[in-house]
C-alpha positions in Angstrom: 73.9 127.9 97.9 70.2 127.4 99.5 68.5 127.1 96.2 70.3 129.7 94.8 71.3 127.9 91.3 68.0 125.6 91.0 67.4 125.8 86.9 70.3 128.3 86.5 72.6 127.3 83.3 76.0 126.9 83.8 79.5 126.9 81.6 81.8 124.1 82.6 85.3 125.3 83.1 87.1 122.6 85.4 86.6 119.0 85.8 88.8 116.3 89.0 87.8 113.7 90.1 88.2 113.5 94.2 86.6 112.7 96.7 83.6 114.9 97.8 82.5 116.5 101.1 79.2 117.6 102.6 80.8 119.4 106.1 79.6 121.1 109.3 81.3 124.2 109.6 81.0 128.2 112.0 81.6 130.9 110.5 84.7 132.7 111.7 82.8 135.7 110.5 79.0 135.5 111.8 79.8 132.5 114.4 77.0 130.9 112.7 77.1 127.6 112.2 77.0 126.2 108.6 75.3 122.9 108.7 76.6 119.9 105.4 78.2 123.1 103.1 78.4 121.0 99.7 81.1 120.8 98.6 84.8 121.0 99.7 87.6 118.4 97.5 89.7 116.4 99.9 92.6 118.9 98.4 91.1 121.2 100.5 91.7 119.5 103.7 95.4 121.0 105.4 97.7 117.4 106.1 95.3 114.9 105.8 96.8 112.5 102.9 95.1 111.1 100.1 93.0 108.5 101.9 89.7 109.0 102.3 88.3 110.8 105.5 85.5 109.1 107.6 82.0 110.9 109.1 82.8 112.6 112.1 86.1 113.2 110.9 87.9 117.0 111.9 89.6 118.4 109.9 91.1 121.9 108.8 90.7 124.5 105.7 92.3 127.2 103.8 88.9 127.4 101.3 87.3 130.3 100.4 84.5 129.6 98.4 82.6 131.2 101.1 83.3 134.1 103.0 84.0 132.5 106.8 84.6 129.5 105.4 88.6 130.5 106.0 91.4 129.1 108.7 88.1 126.8 109.8 88.0 123.6 111.6 84.9 120.7 110.1 83.4 117.8 110.7 82.8 115.4 108.0 79.3 115.1 107.3 79.9 112.6 104.4 81.4 111.9 101.6 81.4 111.1 97.6 83.4 110.6 95.4 82.2 111.5 92.7 83.8 114.2 89.7 83.4 117.7 90.5 82.8 120.5 88.6 84.2 124.8 88.8 81.4 126.5 87.1 81.1 130.2 86.1 76.8 131.5 86.0 75.0 134.2 86.2 71.9 134.3 88.4 68.3 136.3 88.7 69.8 139.4 89.8 71.8 139.4 87.1 75.6 138.9 89.1 78.4 137.3 87.3 80.3 133.6 89.2 82.6 132.7 87.9 84.8 129.8 89.2 81.3 128.4 91.4 83.5 125.7 93.2 82.0 122.7 93.5 79.2 120.9 92.2 79.0 116.8 91.9 77.8 115.2 88.6 74.2 114.3 90.5 73.5 118.5 90.8 73.9 118.8 87.2 71.1 117.6 84.7 72.2 118.2 80.0 70.0 121.3 78.4 69.8 118.1 75.1 
């Protein structure tokens, strides 16, 4: 999210073991190519089965993590077999974000 979450305290509201993918796709709203969008999980791709997808594979999703993402074709940039987290947090401007998808373990830091 372009550094928007850097240093933000989050509350984990869900955790799932899966494969997370960084992808490149073109927004259906702006026509702008979004490079290395992090993250889409295996279960959000349509008709791909359960096997890990290879770099360069083109896949369809109806995930709507961001406006212009729904019903797009994504190119797999790379993947991680990891735990992904759904989180709630408040942005510095006061905006509350609920059920944000997805943050991977490597992006979290314990407060303790």
